[in-house]
C-alpha positions as CSV (number, residue, x, y, z in Angstrom):
1,M,-289.9,-62.7,43.3
2,T,-289.0,-64.0,39.6
3,S,-285.5,-64.2,38.4
4,Y,-284.1,-63.2,35.2
5,V,-281.0,-64.0,33.5
6,V,-278.3,-61.2,32.6
7,L,-276.4,-61.9,29.3
8,L,-273.3,-60.4,29.0
9,P,-272.3,-60.8,25.3
10,G,-268.1,-59.5,24.6
11,D,-265.7,-59.9,21.9
12,E,-262.9,-62.0,23.2
13,A,-260.4,-61.1,20.9
14,A,-260.6,-57.6,22.8
15,W,-260.8,-58.6,25.7
16,A,-257.7,-60.7,25.2
17,T,-255.3,-58.4,24.9
18,T,-256.8,-55.8,27.4
19,P,-254.0,-55.0,29.6
20,D,-254.4,-55.8,33.4
21,A,-254.7,-52.1,34.9
22,Q,-258.4,-52.1,32.3
23,K,-259.6,-55.5,33.1
24,Q,-259.7,-54.9,37.2
25,E,-261.3,-51.5,36.1
26,M,-264.3,-53.5,34.5
27,Y,-263.7,-56.1,37.5
28,A,-264.2,-53.0,39.8
29,V,-267.4,-52.3,37.5
30,H,-268.8,-55.3,38.1
31,A,-268.1,-54.7,41.9
32,E,-270.0,-52.2,42.1
33,F,-272.8,-53.6,40.4
34,A,-273.4,-56.0,42.5
35,R,-273.3,-53.6,45.4
36,R,-276.4,-51.4,43.6
37,L,-277.9,-55.0,43.3
38,A,-277.9,-55.5,47.1
39,E,-278.8,-51.8,48.2
40,R,-281.5,-51.9,46.0
41,G,-283.4,-55.1,46.7
42,H,-282.3,-57.0,44.6
43,K,-280.7,-61.0,44.7
44,V,-277.6,-62.3,42.8
45,T,-278.2,-66.1,43.1
46,G,-275.0,-67.6,40.3
47,G,-273.6,-66.0,37.6
48,A,-269.9,-66.7,36.2
49,E,-267.7,-65.6,33.7
50,L,-267.2,-68.0,30.8
51,A,-264.4,-69.7,29.3
52,P,-263.5,-68.5,25.7
53,S,-265.7,-69.7,23.1
54,S,-262.9,-72.2,21.7
55,E,-262.9,-74.0,25.0
56,A,-266.8,-74.3,24.4
57,R,-268.5,-77.9,22.8
58,V,-271.5,-77.4,20.9
59,L,-273.9,-80.9,20.8
60,R,-276.1,-80.8,17.7
61,T,-278.7,-83.3,17.0
62,S,-280.0,-83.6,13.3
63,G,-283.6,-84.7,12.3
64,T,-282.9,-88.3,13.0
65,G,-281.5,-88.1,15.8
66,E,-278.1,-88.1,15.8
67,H,-275.4,-86.7,17.6
68,T,-272.5,-84.8,17.2
69,V,-269.7,-82.9,19.2
70,T,-267.6,-80.0,17.9
71,E,-265.3,-77.7,19.3
72,G,-266.1,-74.0,19.5
73,P,-268.0,-71.4,19.2
74,Y,-272.0,-71.8,18.9
75,A,-271.3,-69.3,16.0
76,E,-269.5,-67.3,14.3
77,T,-269.6,-64.2,15.3
78,A,-267.5,-60.7,16.6
79,E,-269.2,-61.2,20.4
80,Q,-269.8,-64.0,21.7
81,L,-271.1,-64.9,25.6
82,T,-268.9,-64.3,27.8
83,G,-270.9,-64.3,31.5
84,F,-273.7,-63.8,32.8
85,Y,-275.3,-63.1,36.0
86,V,-279.0,-64.9,37.7
87,I,-281.1,-62.5,39.4
88,E,-284.0,-62.7,42.0
89,T,-285.9,-59.3,41.9
90,A,-290.1,-57.8,42.3
91,D,-288.8,-55.3,39.9
92,L,-287.6,-56.3,36.5
93,D,-287.4,-51.9,35.6
94,D,-285.2,-50.9,38.3
95,L,-282.7,-54.3,37.7
96,I,-283.1,-53.0,34.6
97,E,-281.5,-49.2,35.3
98,V,-279.2,-51.0,37.6
99,C,-277.7,-53.4,34.6
100,K,-277.1,-49.3,33.0
101,V,-273.5,-49.6,35.5
102,L,-273.0,-52.8,32.7
103,G,-273.0,-50.9,29.9
104,R,-269.4,-50.3,27.4
105,G,-269.3,-48.3,24.6
106,E,-271.8,-49.8,21.9
107,G,-273.5,-53.4,22.3
108,A,-276.6,-54.8,24.2
109,I,-276.5,-56.7,27.8
110,E,-279.9,-59.0,27.4
111,I,-282.1,-59.5,30.1
112,R,-284.4,-62.5,29.7
113,E,-286.7,-64.1,32.2
114,C,-285.8,-67.4,33.4
115,R,-288.9,-69.8,33.4
116,G,-289.2,-72.9,35.0
117,G,-287.8,-76.1,34.2
118,G,-284.8,-76.2,36.3
119,P,-283.3,-78.4,39.9
120,S,-285.7,-78.9,42.5
């Protein structure tokens, strides 16, 4: 089994003004995603909806080794990382198929293999 992270970008400003009924519809899509993953033998081992990027702290290190911490997002963009899943699977192609459940409108979902370096 290989672990993959599924990164979910989104427009935080649009989400903040989305009516609760529409938010519930999106949460239902995520429940459907989880159901399909389980049915097809994929295992969700982690994941979360993230706090807004305005609440983030960014640690930067200069070439001289000095550190600065700033508030707010890493980059000024229209989309921010809004959530993620960590999924164990032996079938990347099928995982990609299931991820299509999360596709909505325009945009991209990034699926990336996790490689070593994690806690033991």
